[in-house]
N, C-alpha and C positions, 0 to 999 in steps of 0.2 A: 504494500500500500504506500509506504513511504517512498519507495523507488518510483512508483507511478506519479506521485506528487512532485518529486524532484524532476522527473522527465518532462512533465507538463510545464513546470516553471522554466525549464531550460528552453523548451520549444517556444514559449511565450516571449522569452528574452531575445530570441533570434531576430535580426533585422528583417523587415518584410522583404519579400522577393521583388523582382522588377515589376513596376506597375504594368498591368495588362492594358494593352492598347484597345480602346473602344472604337468600334467601327462607327463612323459618322452616320447619323440618321438623315436620310434625304427624303424630301416629300414624295409621296407616291404620285403616279400619274393617273389620270382619269380617262377612261374610254367610254364614250356614249355610243351605243349601237341603236339605230332606228330599225325596228323589225315589225313585221305585220303579224302581231300576236293578239290583238284585242279580241278578235272573234274566233281565234283558233281554239279548237277543242283540245284542251290540254290532256295529254296522256298521263300526266303525273301532276302532283300537287306542286304548289309554289316551293315548299320545303324540299321536295325531291329535285326540283329544278336547281335550287341553290346547291344541293349536294352534287349535281352533275357539273355545275360550274367549278366547284371545289376540286373535283376529280380531274377535269380537263385542264384547269388552270389553277394549280395549288396556291400560287402567290397572288391570285386575284380574288376580290370579294365583291359580290353583287350588293350595291348600296341603295338601289331603288329603281323604280320605273315610274313613268308618267305618260299620260296621253299626249299625242301631238296636237297642239291647238288647231282648231278649225279643220279637223280631219274626220272624214266619215268612212274612210277605207279600212280603219283598224290598225293604223300605225301607232306604235308606242316607242318611247325612248328609254332604253335600259342603261343604267350607269354602273360601271365597274371601276373599282379602285384597285390599281395594280401596284405591287411593291416596287420600289425603285431598284431593288436587287434582281428584277426579272426583265428578261428581254421581251420586246413586244412582238408577238406573232399574230398579226391580224387575221390569219387563216383559221385560228382556233375559234374565233367568235361565231362565224356561221355554223361551225360544227356543233356548238353548244345549243343553238336554236333548232338543229335538226332540219325537218322539212318545212319550217316556217320561213317565209321570205325575209331576207335581210337587206336593208337599204344602205344608207351611208353610215360610216363610222367616223366619229369625231374624237380628237385627242386633245387633252389639256396637259401640258408638261412644262417643267422648269429645267433650264440648263444653260450651258455656255455656247454662245454663237461664235462661229469662226467664218470669215469670208475668204474665199479663194480670189485673190485680187486679179488674177488673169481672167477668170470666167465670171466673176461677180456672183458666184453661187454661194449661198449662205447655208451652212450646216449647223444644226443645233444638237449638241450632245447632252443628254440628261445628266443631272447631278450624280446619279448613280452609275453613270458611264455605260449603261446597258442598252440605251436606245439612242439612235442617231437618225435624225430626220432632215430632209432637204426642205427648206422653206420656199414656197412658191405662191404666186398670186392666183386668185380664183380666176378661172377662164370666163370668157363672155358667155352669158346664157342665150343671148340673141344679138342681132345686129345693133340694136339701140342701147344695149347694156354696156356700161363702162365701169368695170370693176376698179375699186380703189387700189392704188399701187402700194400695198402694205410692205412689200419687199424693199422698195426704195426708202420708205420711212424707217424701217428697222436698220437698213444700211447706214442711214444718216446717224442714227443713235450709236451704232458701232463705231463709225469714224469719229464720233464725238467722245469716245472713250468707254462707253458702256459695253459690257460683254455678257452679262447674265440676264436672261429674260424668262418670262412666263408666256407661253404661246398657246393658242388654241385654234382649231380649225379641222376641216375634213381630212382624214388620213387615208392614204392609199399606197399601193405599191407602184413605183415609177421605175420601170426597168430593173427590178430586183432591189431597188433602194426604197426605203420608206420615205414618203414625201407628205407634206401637209399644205393644204390651201389655207393660207394664213388669214384668219378672221380677225383675231385680236392679239395684241402683244403688250407686255408691260415690262419695264426694267425691274429687276429684283436684286436683292443683296446676294453676294456669293455665299456658298454654304460654309458653315463653320468647320474648321479643320481640327 
């Protein structure tokens, strides 16, 4: 007994080991999927659907759904929060919905923007460094449509010295590279190290 007490005191007197490095916590990114689910005959309950999401995308969490305003066709917007430690595979989202029609997918993400000065292409790498997207302007919807040049605005911010942004818009695969039609962007503080 006395030996155990001496041993415990000796261990307590030892200097602490090297501090363990904590991994920085980065904000998750949000994917919003517009799917034609309102009138679908669900083969499972909502809880079973959430379980299917968890199995297909373990680092994603279904955080809600809402009806698309002024829609009579049955479109709903499903919001998923995905861990910053996860790569973005937009091909998984249609699989989660099975035979229900999936429309556009939108992404809201924070990261560091870098400009290729030769091509003027802007790439945003998420703070978790798992997602890289090319920033693009929305294409014209018709002849009279003049989309706002968001890329020029963010380029102006970058040349002014800002590098970290929160961006959102429709995400899609563009020649094997993820791209986003830039709807909104805001400068943000860099992540704590």
